N, C-alpha and C positions, 0 to 999 in steps of 0.2 A: 459399170462399177469397174476400176480399172485394176490393171496389176499392182501398183503399190498401195491401194486403199483393200484388195482382196489379200495383202499379205499384212496389214495392219491388221485390219478385222482376225486374223488368223491368228496372229500372234499372242493378241488380245485376248482370244477367247484360252489359248494356250497358257498363258500367265493367269487366268480367273480361274481356270481348274486349277494351276498348283496350290494358288489362295489361297480354294475352296478345300483344298486338301490339307492346307497345312492348318488352316482354322479348324477343320472335323478333329484334328490329331491334339491341338489345342485344347477343343471343348473336351475330351475326352479324357486329357490330362488332368482337366483342374473338376471334376465329375468327382476322378478319385482321388484326388487332393481334396473335395471336402467329405469322401467317405469315409479318410481316414482322420479328416481332423473330429469330427465327429465320433469317432471310434474311441479315438485319446480321451477328449472329452470324460467319456462315459467313463473309460480305464480310471478316472481321478475323481469324479463324481461321485459313479456307483459303490466303489467301495469306501468312501466318505460318508455316505446317507446309512448304508447296510451297518457302520463301525458305530454309529451314531443309534439307531433305533433298538439294536442289539445288545448294544453296551451301557444304556440310561438305567438298566435298572440295576447291573451293580455298581456304577458310579454313585446313584441316589441311595445307595443303601450304604456303600462308603465314604457319600458327606453325611448321614445322618450321625454314623458311627462316631465321624470325625466329631462331630456338634457336638454329640453326647458327652464325647472324654474331654473336650473342651469343656463344655460345663461341669464335668466333676473335678476336672482339676482348679475350676475358682469356684465349687463352692461342694466338697466331698461328702457333705454330712444330706444337703438336700441340691440334685445337680440340675435342677429343672430352673432352679435361681441362681442371679449372678452375681458374685463382687467383685470386689476390683482387686482383693487380695486374694492372690494367687493359693490353697492351700492342697496340700496331697497328705494323705498314710494309708498305711498297709491296709489297714482293715477296709478304707473303702476302694483303695484296686481289688479286695479278694474277693467282697460282695460283688463288683459289679461285674467279672470275670464270672463266679458265679449263677451271675442273672444272664447271660450271655448261652 
């Protein structure tokens, strides 16, 4: 092997070792980036899911109360049936509030 070939091989070895170090750093950086992206997603998704799970009973009861009041506004004598003319008087409101 000639001295030029030896120098060329040595130089290639040095360059490949440098490339290997750079690639290892890049791979480590990509791992951390993937880890933090999962953490970011969890910080958004988990509170949304927990909020839905814990607030749904309250929202359901609020929706039911709203529908009852709406039915009462449409027909104060019998809130279960609806008519097209909304009527409301003081006695029906007091009766409803006493029922709560």
